[in-house]
N, C-alpha and C positions, 0 to 999 in steps of 0.2 A: 104460586104457580100451579097449574093444573097438570096432572100426570096420569097416564094410562100404562106406563111401563112398570111391569111387575117388580123387576129388580130394583129400580129406583125407589119405588114405594117401600119395599122391604128395607132398603138402606135407611130411608127416612124414618121408618118405624123403630129401627134400632137407635137412631139418633134421638127420637122422641123418648125412648126408654132411659137413655143415659144423659141427655142434655135437656134441661127443662124448657128451653126456649124454642125448640123445634116442635111443630104441631102438624099432625096429619089428620085432616077432617073431610067429612062428606056432609055438606050443608053445615049445620051447627053441631053435629055429633062427632066425637073423637073416634077415629079408626084405631082398633086394637090389633087387627090381623087382616091379611089379604091373601087371596088365592085366585087361581083361574080354574074354572070348571066349564068344560065344553066350549072353550074359547071366550067365556064371559068372565069379566072381572067381578069378583065378589068380595065384600068386606064384612068384618065382624065389628059391630059398633059397641062402644063402652056401655055396659048395662043391659045389653040385648043378648038373646040366646040364639038368634038365627042369623044366617048369612044373607046379605042383601046384594042383589045385582046392581052395579053402578056403571056409569059411562066413564067417570074419571074422579079422582080425589084431589083435594087441595093440600099442597105441602107449603107450610109457612115457616120460613127461616129468617130471623132478623139479620140485618147487616152487621150489627154490633151486638154481641151477647153481653148481658149485664154482668155476668161472671167473668167474661173474657175467655172462657174455656172452649167455645165453639165458634169463634169469629170466622166469617167466610172470606173476608178480604184482608189482605196483608197491608198494613199501613206503612210499611217500609222502615220500621224501626229495627 
């Protein structure tokens, strides 16, 4: 899913840090940090030293986590 919401992206970055199946990306690069500067969304990419202005980032969360630790849907059990 594409997102421009700063708080939603920050929450996904926390999930990315603690749950290996959540990914926050911009293109093919992994996003490590996010901020807003002068109304523009900026991201710090893995292995890079500068902040890049972006329109939106991609948040990938699987429906079923391989470890079962971060499943998004309840299967009614």
